[in-house]
Legacy VTK file of the C-alpha trace (Angstrom):
# vtk DataFile Version 3.0
C-alpha trace
ASCII
DATASET POLYDATA
POINTS 124 float
94.904 214.661 -9.224
91.507 213.000 -7.471
90.154 215.852 -6.710
86.530 215.057 -6.833
87.468 212.512 -3.947
86.657 214.018 -0.844
89.592 215.585 1.725
90.025 212.305 3.911
89.526 209.861 0.162
92.575 211.292 -1.378
95.450 210.136 0.320
93.558 206.905 0.469
94.011 206.560 -2.660
97.104 207.420 -3.260
97.832 204.560 -1.624
95.215 202.091 -3.675
97.428 203.561 -6.619
100.436 202.584 -5.018
100.142 199.578 -4.199
97.526 198.249 -7.663
100.669 199.479 -9.326
103.032 196.993 -7.551
100.834 194.495 -8.605
99.672 193.863 -4.491
96.364 193.609 -5.770
94.822 192.147 -2.347
95.661 195.411 -0.359
94.877 197.409 -3.494
91.293 196.083 -2.787
90.993 196.759 0.976
91.782 199.935 -0.127
90.084 200.778 -3.126
86.746 198.862 -2.046
86.167 201.121 1.182
86.973 204.352 -0.455
83.882 201.998 -2.465
81.594 202.481 0.377
82.377 205.949 1.244
81.789 208.239 -1.771
78.739 208.631 -3.664
77.832 209.629 -6.621
79.882 209.019 -10.716
83.236 209.079 -8.419
82.187 205.167 -6.274
81.700 203.822 -10.301
85.119 204.580 -11.367
86.673 203.614 -8.043
84.360 200.618 -9.244
85.835 199.752 -11.666
89.491 199.761 -10.404
88.898 197.497 -7.291
87.123 195.173 -9.705
90.321 194.993 -11.608
92.184 194.861 -8.243
89.814 191.732 -8.015
90.565 190.155 -10.545
94.147 190.298 -10.709
93.523 188.270 -6.984
91.695 185.476 -9.425
94.580 185.015 -11.983
97.067 184.718 -8.735
94.828 181.702 -7.576
94.501 180.587 -10.762
90.216 181.607 -11.616
90.206 182.498 -14.653
86.826 182.111 -14.777
86.452 184.428 -12.211
89.225 186.722 -13.351
87.308 187.502 -16.697
83.924 188.146 -14.889
85.104 191.016 -12.870
87.070 192.111 -15.435
84.263 192.472 -18.052
82.529 194.123 -14.807
85.606 197.053 -14.533
85.200 196.981 -18.476
81.304 197.580 -18.960
82.098 200.750 -16.342
85.545 201.913 -17.245
83.429 202.158 -21.430
80.389 204.464 -19.518
79.853 208.158 -20.411
81.830 211.483 -18.679
83.264 209.152 -16.439
85.097 210.900 -13.989
89.001 210.828 -14.289
89.920 211.192 -11.018
93.023 212.193 -12.423
93.745 208.231 -14.079
94.491 207.838 -17.636
91.184 205.126 -18.009
91.414 205.116 -21.970
95.313 203.711 -21.243
93.518 200.826 -19.043
90.476 200.617 -20.276
92.990 198.812 -23.488
95.295 196.773 -21.366
91.754 195.575 -19.496
90.499 194.320 -22.809
93.492 192.929 -24.140
93.661 190.501 -21.370
89.613 190.433 -21.104
89.488 189.322 -25.083
92.341 186.904 -24.755
90.708 184.992 -21.748
87.323 184.584 -22.999
89.711 182.591 -25.822
91.152 180.583 -23.688
94.993 182.301 -24.279
97.724 183.161 -22.113
97.948 186.580 -20.803
101.362 186.416 -19.387
103.344 187.944 -21.971
100.752 191.053 -21.593
100.822 193.868 -19.640
99.613 194.282 -15.862
96.851 197.193 -15.476
98.203 200.408 -14.359
96.909 202.938 -13.130
99.005 206.171 -14.990
98.843 209.190 -13.942
96.689 212.622 -16.058
100.210 214.974 -17.452
98.528 218.157 -16.292
LINES 1 125
124 0 1 2 3 4 5 6 7 8 9 10 11 12 13 14 15 16 17 18 19 20 21 22 23 24 25 26 27 28 29 30 31 32 33 34 35 36 37 38 39 40 41 42 43 44 45 46 47 48 49 50 51 52 53 54 55 56 57 58 59 60 61 62 63 64 65 66 67 68 69 70 71 72 73 74 75 76 77 78 79 80 81 82 83 84 85 86 87 88 89 90 91 92 93 94 95 96 97 98 99 100 101 102 103 104 105 106 107 108 109 110 111 112 113 114 115 116 117 118 119 120 121 122 123
């Protein structure tokens, strides 16, 4: 799956994906932040984008829509970079969900009925 990560970080990455998909945003943030601090290169940008989306979700759980809007925007900006390594994830699906949520937040709408960000694995 995430062959671009050092061996010691692959298990952590899988743990972070599970936490993220279980909507355990703060815990996912902790795992991805640790990985982010310990890798280099373009993979670091992918992990940072995921980390920022998790933090946006933490902000939303605290009813901080401004913070969520900022972090969604930063994460989305990173996800839109060319040649970003996917780390085995469907980044297009994640990008689409975050784009919708960001647009609704920017226009003062309610995101409760929108899809929640998920990290879907790419089928080999």
